[in-house]
C-alpha positions as CSV (number, residue, x, y, z in Angstrom):
1,M,17.4,14.3,-8.8
2,P,16.5,11.1,-8.7
3,L,13.1,11.3,-7.6
4,A,12.5,7.7,-8.8
5,G,16.1,6.4,-6.4
6,A,13.8,8.0,-3.2
7,M,10.5,6.2,-4.4
8,E,12.3,3.0,-4.9
9,F,14.0,3.5,-1.5
10,V,11.0,4.1,0.4
11,R,9.5,1.4,-1.6
12,T,12.2,-1.3,-0.4
13,L,12.0,-0.5,3.2
14,L,8.3,-0.9,3.5
15,D,7.8,-4.2,1.0
16,D,7.4,-7.3,3.1
17,I,7.3,-5.4,6.1
18,P,5.1,-7.6,9.2
19,V,2.2,-5.4,10.5
20,A,-0.8,-6.2,12.5
21,G,-2.4,-9.3,12.0
22,G,0.3,-11.5,11.2
23,L,0.2,-9.9,7.8
24,N,3.2,-8.4,5.6
25,L,2.6,-4.9,3.5
26,S,2.9,-5.4,-0.3
27,A,4.8,-2.0,-1.4
28,W,4.1,-1.0,-4.9
29,V,5.2,2.4,-6.9
30,N,3.3,0.9,-9.8
31,P,0.4,-0.6,-8.8
32,P,-0.7,-4.4,-9.9
33,D,-3.0,-5.3,-12.1
34,P,-6.1,-6.0,-9.6
35,D,-7.5,-8.8,-11.3
36,V,-4.2,-10.6,-11.0
37,E,-2.4,-9.8,-7.2
38,V,-5.6,-10.5,-5.0
39,T,-4.2,-10.1,-0.9
40,D,-5.8,-9.6,2.2
41,A,-2.6,-7.6,3.2
42,P,-2.6,-4.2,3.1
43,A,-1.0,-2.3,0.3
44,A,0.9,0.9,0.3
45,Y,1.4,2.7,-2.8
46,I,4.1,5.4,-2.7
47,W,4.3,8.1,-5.4
48,P,5.8,11.6,-5.5
49,L,4.3,14.9,-3.6
50,P,5.1,18.2,-4.1
51,G,9.0,19.0,-3.7
52,S,11.3,22.2,-3.5
53,E,14.9,22.7,-4.2
54,N,17.3,25.3,-2.9
55,R,21.0,25.8,-2.7
56,L,23.3,26.1,0.4
57,T,26.5,26.7,-0.6
58,M,28.4,28.9,-2.9
59,P,30.0,29.1,-5.5
60,R,27.3,28.6,-8.2
61,N,28.3,26.2,-10.6
62,T,30.8,27.9,-13.5
63,G,29.6,26.4,-16.8
64,P,27.5,23.4,-17.9
65,R,28.0,20.1,-15.6
66,T,30.7,21.9,-14.0
67,A,31.5,21.4,-9.8
68,A,29.8,23.8,-7.4
69,G,28.1,24.4,-4.2
70,W,26.1,21.9,-2.2
71,K,21.9,22.0,-2.8
72,T,19.3,20.2,-1.4
73,V,16.3,18.7,-3.2
74,R,13.1,18.3,-0.3
75,H,11.4,15.8,-1.9
76,E,8.0,14.9,-0.2
77,I,6.7,11.3,-0.7
78,G,3.3,10.4,-0.5
79,I,2.3,6.6,0.9
80,W,-1.2,5.8,0.5
81,L,-2.3,2.5,2.5
82,V,-4.9,0.9,1.6
83,W,-6.7,-2.0,3.3
84,E,-10.4,-4.2,3.0
85,G,-11.4,-5.6,6.0
86,A,-14.4,-7.5,6.7
87,E,-16.9,-5.5,8.3
88,G,-17.4,-7.6,10.9
89,D,-13.9,-8.1,12.2
90,P,-14.1,-7.7,15.6
91,E,-10.2,-6.6,15.3
92,A,-10.6,-3.5,13.0
93,D,-10.2,-1.1,15.0
94,T,-7.2,-1.6,16.0
95,L,-5.6,-3.4,12.9
96,F,-5.6,-0.5,10.5
97,P,-3.6,1.8,12.9
98,G,-1.6,-0.8,13.8
99,F,-0.6,-1.1,9.9
100,I,-0.1,2.8,10.0
101,D,2.2,2.1,13.4
102,A,4.1,-0.5,11.6
103,L,4.6,1.5,8.2
104,M,6.0,5.0,10.4
105,D,8.2,2.6,12.5
106,A,9.7,1.4,9.2
107,L,10.4,4.6,8.0
108,R,11.6,6.1,11.2
109,T,14.5,3.1,11.6
110,A,15.2,3.5,7.7
111,W,18.7,2.4,7.2
112,P,21.3,2.9,5.9
113,M,21.0,6.5,6.4
114,P,22.4,8.5,4.7
115,A,21.6,6.5,1.6
116,I,23.2,6.5,-1.2
117,L,21.0,7.4,-4.2
118,V,21.3,6.2,-8.1
119,D,19.8,7.9,-11.1
120,P,18.2,5.3,-12.4
121,N,18.0,7.7,-15.7
122,T,22.0,9.1,-15.9
123,G,23.6,6.8,-13.0
124,E,24.6,9.9,-10.9
125,Q,24.7,9.5,-7.4
126,T,23.0,11.7,-4.7
127,Q,22.4,11.1,-1.0
128,L,19.4,10.9,1.1
129,V,19.8,12.1,4.4
130,D,16.8,12.3,6.6
131,T,14.0,9.7,5.9
132,G,11.6,9.0,8.5
133,E,12.8,12.1,10.6
134,E,9.6,14.1,10.2
135,M,6.7,12.8,9.0
136,S,3.0,13.1,8.9
137,Y,-0.5,11.2,8.2
138,D,-4.3,11.3,7.8
139,S,-6.8,8.5,7.8
140,P,-10.5,9.4,7.2
141,P,-12.9,7.3,8.7
142,P,-13.4,3.5,6.8
143,R,-16.3,3.9,4.0
144,T,-18.1,0.3,3.0
145,V,-17.4,-0.9,-0.6
146,A,-20.1,-1.9,-3.5
147,D,-20.7,-5.6,-2.0
148,Q,-21.2,-4.4,1.8
149,R,-19.3,-7.1,3.4
150,Y,-15.8,-5.1,3.3
151,L,-14.8,-1.8,4.8
152,R,-12.2,0.5,2.8
153,Y,-9.2,1.9,4.9
154,D,-7.3,4.3,3.8
155,A,-4.7,6.7,5.1
156,L,-1.7,9.0,3.3
157,I,1.3,9.4,4.9
158,R,3.6,11.7,4.0
159,V,7.2,11.7,4.5
160,P,9.7,14.3,3.5
161,M,13.2,13.7,2.7
162,T,15.8,15.9,1.6
163,E,18.2,14.2,-1.1
164,M,22.2,16.6,-0.9
165,L,24.1,17.3,-4.3
166,Q,26.6,19.8,-5.9
167,R,25.6,21.1,-8.7
């Protein structure tokens, strides 16, 4: 199960996409040092949420590492979208929803699909078959940061994905 491969696939889909306000999104699995990487662009942080696995076909394998029927792994990848906008920005009401729209559009048009994933630890290949076919989002109201000049906007986008493998 290349969960790491699924996360990297999502990161490559999102990193540097253009978003509202003439900005480009920065996508991360491991966040940058906040004292080094300072930007006005929105950032997306990619991390797994709960997932599941089930068998679709028989036979079950006949021994360790033997061929078997198809299984699916249902990953749910969480994308935390974060942006700090100036408190008095007249476009703030539309910019952040525009960031969410751009991110979800990049996912719904994911290519290639199916995508071949390679487990970075074992080198085994599997297929990711439905990125962007189902998504949900949640965005609480913005909140004021400590210096009162900026508002912090957050959203969580949930992206279920199905990985197909033979085991």
